[in-house]
All heavy atoms as an XYZ file, in Angstrom:
641
protein
N     -19.827    -39.576     44.435
C     -18.794    -39.097     45.347
C     -19.115    -39.410     46.751
O     -20.298    -39.245     47.204
C     -18.700    -37.539     45.144
C     -17.655    -36.912     46.061
S     -17.602    -35.126     45.878
C     -17.016    -34.986     44.145
N     -18.137    -39.911     47.488
C     -18.381    -40.314     48.892
C     -18.492    -39.044     49.734
O     -18.013    -38.005     49.383
C     -17.253    -41.196     49.386
O     -16.034    -40.450     49.362
C     -17.124    -42.429     48.535
N     -19.051    -39.227     50.969
C     -19.132    -38.112     51.924
C     -17.739    -37.542     52.252
O     -17.636    -36.277     52.241
C     -19.830    -38.499     53.166
C     -21.349    -38.703     52.984
O     -21.862    -38.185     51.970
O     -22.003    -39.341     53.737
N     -16.719    -38.287     52.518
C     -15.419    -37.750     52.862
C     -14.834    -36.931     51.598
O     -14.333    -35.835     51.796
C     -14.528    -38.943     53.126
C     -15.413    -40.026     53.591
C     -16.719    -39.811     52.813
N     -15.042    -37.430     50.441
C     -14.530    -36.704     49.284
C     -15.391    -35.426     49.031
O     -14.797    -34.362     48.604
C     -14.607    -37.543     48.018
C     -13.468    -38.564     47.997
S     -11.762    -37.847     48.213
C     -11.705    -36.785     46.702
N     -16.650    -35.467     49.379
C     -17.480    -34.211     49.253
C     -16.906    -33.206     50.313
O     -16.822    -32.028     49.952
C     -18.873    -34.578     49.570
C     -19.861    -33.395     49.339
C     -21.346    -33.851     49.319
N     -21.664    -34.711     48.140
C     -21.941    -35.993     48.262
N     -22.046    -36.572     49.376
N     -22.199    -36.744     47.088
N     -16.577    -33.653     51.424
C     -16.018    -32.719     52.508
C     -14.689    -32.137     52.010
O     -14.387    -30.939     52.216
C     -15.832    -33.483     53.809
N     -13.852    -32.941     51.333
C     -12.564    -32.475     50.760
C     -12.875    -31.399     49.732
O     -12.255    -30.326     49.741
C     -11.777    -33.648     50.195
C     -10.664    -33.133     49.302
C     -11.271    -34.541     51.316
N     -13.802    -31.684     48.792
C     -14.139    -30.735     47.806
C     -14.686    -29.445     48.395
O     -14.337    -28.411     47.921
C     -15.133    -31.360     46.814
C     -15.338    -30.548     45.579
C     -16.113    -31.293     44.486
O     -16.425    -32.446     44.649
N     -16.431    -30.546     43.443
N     -15.577    -29.560     49.374
C     -16.140    -28.361     49.979
C     -15.061    -27.503     50.636
O     -15.110    -26.303     50.618
C     -17.259    -28.747     50.966
C     -18.504    -29.230     50.294
C     -19.533    -29.803     51.304
O     -19.261    -29.779     52.507
O     -20.539    -30.278     50.778
N     -14.038    -28.183     51.324
C     -12.983    -27.498     51.983
C     -12.249    -26.667     50.905
O     -11.943    -25.496     51.102
C     -11.992    -28.471     52.629
C     -10.789    -27.862     53.152
C     -10.725    -27.432     54.503
C      -9.644    -27.649     52.399
C      -9.607    -26.843     55.089
C      -8.511    -27.087     52.936
C      -8.462    -26.668     54.260
N     -11.863    -27.307     49.753
C     -11.088    -26.639     48.738
C     -11.891    -25.491     48.045
O     -11.331    -24.389     47.967
C     -10.639    -27.645     47.702
C      -9.699    -28.650     48.302
C      -9.993    -26.912     46.490
C      -9.357    -29.862     47.448
N     -13.174    -25.743     47.737
C     -13.955    -24.716     47.144
C     -14.195    -23.579     48.118
O     -14.265    -22.432     47.734
C     -15.320    -25.318     46.650
C     -15.191    -26.264     45.475
C     -16.543    -26.888     45.136
C     -14.706    -25.484     44.218
N     -14.395    -23.891     49.382
C     -14.619    -22.830     50.388
C     -13.427    -21.840     50.506
O     -13.626    -20.730     50.912
N     -12.234    -22.295     50.156
C     -11.037    -21.447     50.262
C     -10.663    -20.853     48.909
O      -9.673    -20.137     48.815
C      -9.947    -22.216     50.861
C     -10.040    -22.251     52.351
C      -9.555    -23.563     52.963
N      -9.807    -23.633     54.376
C     -10.988    -24.031     54.903
N     -11.970    -24.304     54.140
N     -11.145    -24.074     56.220
N     -11.454    -21.186     47.921
C     -11.169    -20.665     46.552
C     -12.452    -20.142     45.896
O     -13.042    -20.888     45.025
C     -10.577    -21.781     45.736
C      -9.242    -22.251     46.190
O      -8.234    -21.582     45.947
N      -9.223    -23.370     46.984
N     -12.927    -18.961     46.283
C     -14.229    -18.475     45.821
C     -14.259    -18.275     44.277
O     -15.356    -18.268     43.709
C     -14.387    -17.185     46.508
C     -13.153    -16.900     47.251
C     -12.292    -18.099     47.272
N     -13.110    -18.226     43.603
C     -13.120    -18.082     42.184
C     -13.420    -19.398     41.452
O     -13.776    -19.410     40.281
C     -11.787    -17.506     41.733
C     -11.592    -16.057     42.158
C     -10.275    -15.516     41.567
C     -10.163    -14.071     42.051
N      -8.909    -13.484     41.645
N     -13.276    -20.487     42.182
C     -13.598    -21.796     41.593
C     -15.047    -22.113     41.881
O     -15.462    -22.029     43.080
C     -12.715    -22.903     42.190
C     -11.240    -22.856     41.887
C     -10.476    -23.911     42.663
C     -11.003    -23.018     40.362
N     -15.822    -22.566     40.921
C     -17.151    -22.978     41.243
C     -17.347    -24.498     41.277
O     -18.344    -25.037     41.736
C     -18.182    -22.351     40.188
C     -17.857    -22.683     38.747
O     -16.756    -23.224     38.533
O     -18.698    -22.442     37.873
N     -16.334    -25.210     40.639
C     -16.273    -26.695     40.729
C     -14.902    -27.177     40.533
O     -14.034    -26.420     40.074
C     -17.237    -27.272     39.709
C     -16.796    -27.022     38.265
C     -17.790    -27.640     37.321
O     -18.900    -28.010     37.638
N     -17.349    -27.848     36.024
N     -14.663    -28.413     40.890
C     -13.329    -29.026     40.736
C     -13.486    -30.259     39.855
O     -14.357    -31.102     40.118
C     -12.784    -29.433     42.084
C     -12.469    -28.345     43.118
C     -12.083    -28.996     44.445
C     -11.333    -27.477     42.589
N     -12.584    -30.391     38.935
C     -12.553    -31.640     38.143
C     -11.716    -32.582     38.885
O     -10.835    -32.257     39.668
C     -11.997    -31.412     36.724
O     -10.682    -31.019     36.751
N     -11.893    -33.892     38.726
C     -11.158    -34.918     39.461
C      -9.703    -34.932     39.123
O      -8.885    -35.463     39.863
C     -11.802    -36.255     39.279
O     -11.729    -36.617     37.910
N      -9.260    -34.357     37.939
C      -7.883    -34.354     37.544
C      -7.186    -33.006     37.570
O      -6.079    -32.881     37.115
C      -7.831    -34.986     36.103
C      -8.539    -34.187     35.072
O      -9.322    -33.331     35.479
O      -8.300    -34.467     33.851
N      -7.861    -31.986     38.116
C      -7.246    -30.711     38.257
C      -6.070    -30.814     39.193
O      -6.149    -31.372     40.275
C      -8.212    -29.698     38.807
C      -7.673    -28.268     39.222
C      -7.258    -27.524     37.960
C      -8.650    -27.544     40.052
N      -4.931    -30.253     38.803
C      -3.754    -30.264     39.697
C      -3.956    -29.221     40.756
O      -3.852    -28.040     40.555
C      -2.465    -29.964     38.923
C      -1.183    -30.207     39.756
O      -1.197    -29.793     40.898
O      -0.238    -30.799     39.222
N      -4.284    -29.633     42.017
C      -4.651    -28.838     43.094
C      -3.488    -27.996     43.557
O      -3.709    -26.901     44.131
C      -5.267    -29.645     44.202
C      -6.491    -30.495     43.851
C      -6.783    -31.469     45.011
C      -7.637    -29.615     43.524
N      -2.233    -28.466     43.421
C      -1.061    -27.728     43.882
C      -0.681    -26.665     42.852
O      -0.543    -25.479     43.227
C       0.054    -28.764     44.213
C      -0.371    -29.599     45.349
C       1.335    -27.966     44.557
C       0.551    -30.759     45.616
N      -0.556    -27.059     41.618
C      -0.122    -26.087     40.612
C      -1.185    -25.027     40.397
O      -0.822    -23.868     40.111
C       0.149    -26.818     39.244
C       1.495    -27.616     39.261
O       2.254    -27.384     40.192
O       1.671    -28.389     38.329
N      -2.453    -25.344     40.560
C      -3.520    -24.363     40.354
C      -3.627    -23.522     41.654
O      -4.480    -22.576     41.602
C      -4.810    -25.063     40.055
O      -5.328    -25.749     41.216
N      -2.963    -23.882     42.709
C      -3.026    -23.230     43.978
C      -4.346    -23.346     44.640
O      -4.745    -22.557     45.512
C      -2.649    -21.711     43.925
C      -1.215    -21.543     43.421
C      -0.799    -20.129     43.495
N       0.555    -19.936     42.932
C       1.680    -19.943     43.655
N       1.571    -20.027     44.967
N       2.841    -19.751     43.132
N      -5.094    -24.333     44.343
C      -6.387    -24.662     44.980
C      -6.107    -25.025     46.440
O      -6.893    -24.810     47.350
C      -7.140    -25.700     44.240
N      -4.937    -25.753     46.636
C      -4.429    -26.025     47.954
C      -3.112    -25.299     48.062
O      -2.188    -25.643     47.377
C      -4.195    -27.526     48.255
C      -5.495    -28.306     48.100
C      -3.554    -27.722     49.602
C      -5.336    -29.821     48.252
N      -3.080    -24.239     48.841
C      -1.761    -23.495     48.971
C      -1.083    -23.847     50.271
O      -1.641    -24.472     51.136
C      -2.025    -22.025     48.781
C      -2.899    -21.417     49.868
O      -2.876    -21.864     50.995
N      -3.718    -20.441     49.493
N       0.088    -23.339     50.388
C       0.905    -23.664     51.611
C       0.248    -23.142     52.861
O       0.417    -23.797     53.918
C       2.280    -23.089     51.426
O       2.264    -21.705     51.327
N      -0.481    -22.089     52.834
C      -1.115    -21.619     54.074
C      -2.257    -22.540     54.552
O      -2.499    -22.662     55.731
C      -1.696    -20.169     53.818
C      -0.644    -19.141     53.483
C      -1.340    -17.798     53.179
C       0.337    -18.947     54.689
N      -2.988    -23.133     53.618
C      -4.063    -23.985     53.963
C      -3.705    -25.432     54.088
O      -4.484    -26.286     54.533
C      -5.218    -23.837     52.947
N      -2.444    -25.806     53.726
C      -2.010    -27.243     53.661
C      -2.138    -27.871     55.015
O      -2.635    -29.035     55.160
C      -0.612    -27.306     53.060
C      -0.316    -28.731     52.703
C      -0.913    -29.380     51.608
C       0.636    -29.483     53.398
C      -0.614    -30.653     51.229
C       0.913    -30.792     53.063
C       0.299    -31.369     51.964
N      -1.696    -27.278     56.046
C      -1.690    -27.870     57.442
C      -3.139    -28.083     57.856
O      -3.523    -29.162     58.371
C      -0.973    -26.979     58.459
C      -1.174    -27.508     59.843
C       0.493    -26.901     58.113
N      -4.007    -27.115     57.605
C      -5.382    -27.289     57.954
C      -5.997    -28.402     57.110
O      -6.848    -29.167     57.602
C      -6.135    -25.968     57.654
C      -7.564    -25.945     58.220
C      -8.239    -24.579     58.031
O      -7.617    -23.610     57.632
O      -9.451    -24.579     58.261
N      -5.618    -28.537     55.832
C      -6.083    -29.629     54.950
C      -5.666    -30.989     55.549
O      -6.408    -31.884     55.460
C      -5.589    -29.381     53.596
C      -6.155    -30.295     52.566
C      -7.504    -30.285     52.237
C      -5.360    -31.167     51.894
C      -8.014    -31.128     51.325
C      -5.886    -32.054     50.944
C      -7.197    -32.048     50.674
N      -4.437    -31.061     55.964
C      -3.945    -32.338     56.559
C      -4.814    -32.661     57.827
O      -5.211    -33.845     58.002
C      -2.491    -32.232     57.038
C      -1.566    -32.048     55.796
C      -2.038    -33.418     57.824
C      -1.527    -33.130     54.808
N      -5.150    -31.711     58.627
C      -6.027    -31.970     59.773
C      -7.376    -32.483     59.357
O      -7.944    -33.441     59.965
C      -6.162    -30.730     60.666
C      -4.956    -30.348     61.505
C      -4.559    -29.078     61.597
C      -4.188    -31.352     62.104
C      -3.430    -28.694     62.306
C      -3.053    -31.024     62.819
C      -2.653    -29.677     62.924
N      -7.909    -31.917     58.313
C      -9.156    -32.393     57.785
C      -9.102    -33.844     57.310
O      -9.994    -34.649     57.656
C      -9.627    -31.498     56.578
C     -10.889    -31.980     55.812
C     -12.099    -31.849     56.681
C     -11.079    -31.269     54.514
N      -8.001    -34.194     56.577
C      -7.859    -35.523     56.105
C      -7.752    -36.529     57.322
O      -8.251    -37.605     57.295
C      -6.656    -35.697     55.248
C      -6.716    -35.019     53.822
C      -5.472    -35.027     53.113
C      -7.899    -35.662     53.018
N      -7.015    -36.069     58.351
C      -6.885    -36.944     59.565
C      -8.230    -37.156     60.203
O      -8.549    -38.292     60.613
C      -5.969    -36.289     60.537
C      -4.479    -36.371     60.144
C      -3.514    -35.698     61.119
O      -3.955    -34.774     61.863
O      -2.333    -36.145     61.117
N      -9.038    -36.117     60.281
C     -10.355    -36.211     60.895
C     -11.279    -37.155     60.033
O     -12.006    -38.007     60.553
C     -11.028    -34.838     60.906
C     -12.338    -34.758     61.600
C     -12.897    -33.355     61.612
O     -12.183    -32.498     62.209
O     -13.988    -33.141     61.107
N     -11.190    -37.015     58.701
C     -12.037    -37.796     57.874
C     -11.618    -39.272     57.781
O     -12.456    -40.169     57.665
C     -12.052    -37.232     56.412
C     -12.706    -35.831     56.260
C     -12.443    -35.297     54.872
C     -14.164    -35.907     56.532
N     -10.317    -39.514     57.874
C      -9.838    -40.891     57.816
C      -9.790    -41.583     59.204
O      -9.693    -42.762     59.260
C      -8.483    -41.032     57.176
O      -7.476    -40.304     57.950
C      -8.458    -40.439     55.737
N      -9.711    -40.762     60.234
C      -9.475    -41.299     61.558
C      -8.112    -41.768     61.819
O      -7.863    -42.483     62.738
N      -7.131    -41.393     60.947
C      -5.769    -41.828     61.070
C      -4.844    -40.623     61.100
O      -5.104    -39.589     60.380
C      -5.396    -42.697     59.906
C      -6.202    -43.992     59.898
C      -5.827    -44.846     58.672
O      -4.799    -44.553     58.038
O      -6.572    -45.780     58.398
N      -3.771    -40.682     61.860
C      -2.772    -39.616     61.839
C      -1.972    -39.700     60.558
O      -1.728    -40.778     60.033
C      -1.801    -39.793     63.016
N      -1.586    -38.594     60.020
C      -0.816    -38.507     58.770
C       0.658    -37.992     59.231
O       0.757    -36.909     59.716
C      -1.373    -37.546     57.815
C      -2.777    -38.098     57.354
C      -0.491    -37.375     56.564
C      -3.572    -37.118     56.499
N       1.561    -38.911     59.009
C       2.976    -38.571     59.332
C       3.592    -37.658     58.245
O       3.710    -38.017     57.133
C       3.777    -39.862     59.403
C       5.245    -39.672     59.838
O       5.661    -38.511     60.008
O       5.894    -40.736     59.951
N       3.989    -36.420     58.683
C       4.588    -35.505     57.681
C       5.813    -36.150     56.967
O       6.128    -35.711     55.817
C       4.974    -34.280     58.513
C       4.157    -34.374     59.738
C       3.913    -35.884     59.974
N       6.490    -36.985     57.636
C       7.685    -37.588     57.004
C       7.317    -38.550     55.903
O       8.077    -38.927     55.127
C       8.460    -38.340     58.071
C       9.064    -37.474     59.168
C      10.128    -36.533     58.702
O      10.950    -36.983     57.805
O      10.212    -35.431     59.102
N       6.011    -38.983     55.892
C       5.624    -39.988     54.971
C       4.756    -39.390     53.805
O       4.087    -40.074     53.058
C       4.775    -41.018     55.714
C       4.497    -42.253     54.872
O       5.322    -42.618     53.989
O       3.368    -42.840     55.041
N       4.770    -38.034     53.673
C       3.957    -37.368     52.681
C       4.640    -37.418     51.330
O       5.857    -37.180     51.205
C       3.731    -35.923     53.125
C       2.791    -35.706     54.288
C       2.647    -34.166     54.553
C       1.424    -36.327     54.051
N       3.802    -37.632     50.298
C       4.265    -37.502     48.916
C       3.300    -36.502     48.230
O       2.099    -36.713     48.216
C       4.156    -38.883     48.255
C       4.572    -38.884     46.802
O       4.820    -37.777     46.232
O       4.763    -40.004     46.200
N       3.814    -35.433     47.689
C       3.009    -34.385     47.163
C       2.099    -34.968     46.042
O       0.999    -34.393     45.803
C       3.868    -33.211     46.617
C       4.272    -32.214     47.645
C       5.016    -31.074     46.894
C       3.107    -31.623     48.317
N       2.496    -35.917     45.356
C       1.644    -36.530     44.311
C       0.329    -37.083     44.833
O      -0.659    -37.144     44.147
C       2.410    -37.636     43.553
C       3.440    -37.036     42.624
O       3.371    -35.849     42.289
O       4.410    -37.799     42.244
N       0.265    -37.414     46.153
C      -0.920    -37.897     46.839
C      -1.967    -36.756     47.006
O      -3.101    -37.046     47.230
C      -0.602    -38.489     48.164
C       0.156    -39.771     48.078
O       0.118    -40.466     47.052
O       0.833    -40.126     49.102
N      -1.496    -35.532     46.790
C      -2.322    -34.341     47.004
C      -2.620    -33.572     45.718
O      -3.237    -32.539     45.713
C      -1.681    -33.379     48.026
C      -1.504    -34.025     49.320
C      -0.358    -34.735     49.636
C      -2.435    -33.922     50.320
C      -0.184    -35.349     50.904
C      -2.328    -34.524     51.552
C      -1.152    -35.222     51.846
N      -2.098    -34.059     44.601
C      -2.188    -33.333     43.347
C      -3.624    -33.239     42.755
O      -3.966    -32.168     42.208
C      -1.286    -33.929     42.310
C       0.125    -33.671     42.623
C       0.930    -33.277     41.377
N       2.250    -32.842     41.754
C       2.682    -31.632     41.896
N       1.883    -30.629     41.612
N       3.859    -31.370     42.249
N      -4.375    -34.276     42.858
C      -5.736    -34.289     42.289
C      -6.747    -34.909     43.222
O      -6.336    -35.603     44.186
C      -5.770    -35.074     40.976
O      -5.522    -36.464     41.288
C      -4.760    -34.558     39.967
N      -7.990    -34.684     42.985
C      -9.031    -35.344     43.812
C      -8.989    -36.834     43.647
O      -9.097    -37.568     44.647
C     -10.425    -34.828     43.409
C     -10.798    -33.368     43.771
C     -12.149    -32.990     43.196
C     -10.708    -33.154     45.232
N      -8.615    -37.319     42.416
C      -8.495    -38.740     42.212
C      -7.338    -39.271     43.078
O      -7.512    -40.379     43.667
C      -8.196    -39.048     40.782
C      -9.468    -38.950     39.877
O     -10.569    -38.884     40.403
O      -9.297    -38.795     38.630
N      -6.208    -38.607     43.145
C      -5.078    -39.084     43.895
C      -5.384    -39.046     45.382
O      -5.073    -39.993     46.053
C      -3.813    -38.216     43.636
N      -6.094    -38.007     45.833
C      -6.489    -37.944     47.317
C      -7.408    -39.133     47.652
O      -7.185    -39.801     48.716
C      -7.176    -36.660     47.552
C      -6.353    -35.438     47.658
C      -7.206    -34.128     47.608
C      -5.626    -35.429     48.965
N      -8.359    -39.430     46.797
C      -9.267    -40.487     47.056
C      -8.541    -41.856     47.098
O      -8.803    -42.667     47.961
C     -10.369    -40.555     46.001
C     -11.458    -41.572     46.307
C     -12.686    -41.425     45.412
O     -12.512    -40.981     44.240
O     -13.757    -41.713     45.799
N      -7.674    -42.025     46.168
C      -6.925    -43.315     46.037
C      -6.012    -43.450     47.318
O      -5.937    -44.573     47.845
C      -6.054    -43.350     44.781
N      -5.326    -42.416     47.721
C      -4.418    -42.507     48.821
C      -5.067    -42.578     50.173
O      -4.684    -43.328     51.096
C      -3.502    -41.284     48.787
C      -2.626    -41.081     50.038
C      -1.625    -42.234     50.256
N      -0.704    -41.893     51.283
C      -0.860    -42.009     52.643
N      -2.029    -42.443     53.056
N       0.086    -41.679     53.488
N      -6.129    -41.826     50.413
C      -6.674    -41.716     51.744
C      -8.023    -42.384     51.964
O      -8.398    -42.651     53.099
C      -6.827    -40.234     52.127
C      -5.571    -39.524     52.242
C      -5.074    -38.684     51.190
C      -4.595    -39.719     53.322
C      -3.852    -38.060     51.273
C      -3.468    -39.102     53.393
C      -3.035    -38.258     52.314
N      -8.797    -42.693     50.930
C     -10.126    -43.195     51.087
C     -10.448    -44.478     50.406
O     -11.537    -45.009     50.598
C     -11.172    -42.107     50.624
C     -10.938    -40.814     51.351
C     -10.496    -39.707     50.707
C     -11.335    -40.740     52.710
C     -10.302    -38.500     51.363
C     -11.138    -39.521     53.386
C     -10.614    -38.428     52.755
N      -9.487    -45.041     49.618
C      -9.743    -46.279     49.012
C      -8.672    -47.326     49.332
O      -7.934    -47.777     48.522
C      -9.802    -46.188     47.474
C     -11.075    -45.539     46.972
C     -11.114    -45.669     45.491
C     -12.491    -45.195     44.984
N     -12.558    -45.174     43.527
N      -8.525    -47.565     50.645
C      -7.509    -48.448     51.099
C      -7.896    -49.938     50.839
O      -9.023    -50.300     51.152
C      -7.155    -48.285     52.578
C      -6.628    -46.884     52.792
C      -6.076    -46.660     54.113
C      -5.526    -45.253     54.162
N      -4.993    -44.938     55.368
N      -7.037    -50.659     50.217
C      -7.337    -52.037     49.905
C      -7.015    -52.922     51.128
O      -6.019    -52.650     51.829
C      -6.494    -52.514     48.716
C      -6.704    -51.577     47.538
C      -7.127    -52.345     46.280
O      -7.233    -53.542     46.349
O      -7.475    -51.680     45.304
N      -7.715    -53.956     51.289
C      -7.425    -54.971     52.362
C      -6.139    -55.598     52.084
O      -5.902    -56.028     51.002
C      -8.562    -55.946     52.530
N      -5.311    -55.725     53.155
C      -4.014    -56.352     52.914
C      -4.134    -57.803     53.014
O      -4.943    -58.410     53.633
C      -3.043    -55.799     53.952
């Protein structure tokens, strides 16, 4: 697991004391591991970790559903 993904996992676990670990395919939205109250703060964390602004108009909830989806969308950018 990369450092940015470790920070993402720590953020989620820190706000969900009932969870002791996260599987890479857990639906973070349906399980409420990321809820609407923490979502904006979570976006700020992703911006900080990626060094890029995230346009709310360009958000797709599927990019936030699992740790795998987050990693693919925000941390494994392919060279164009």
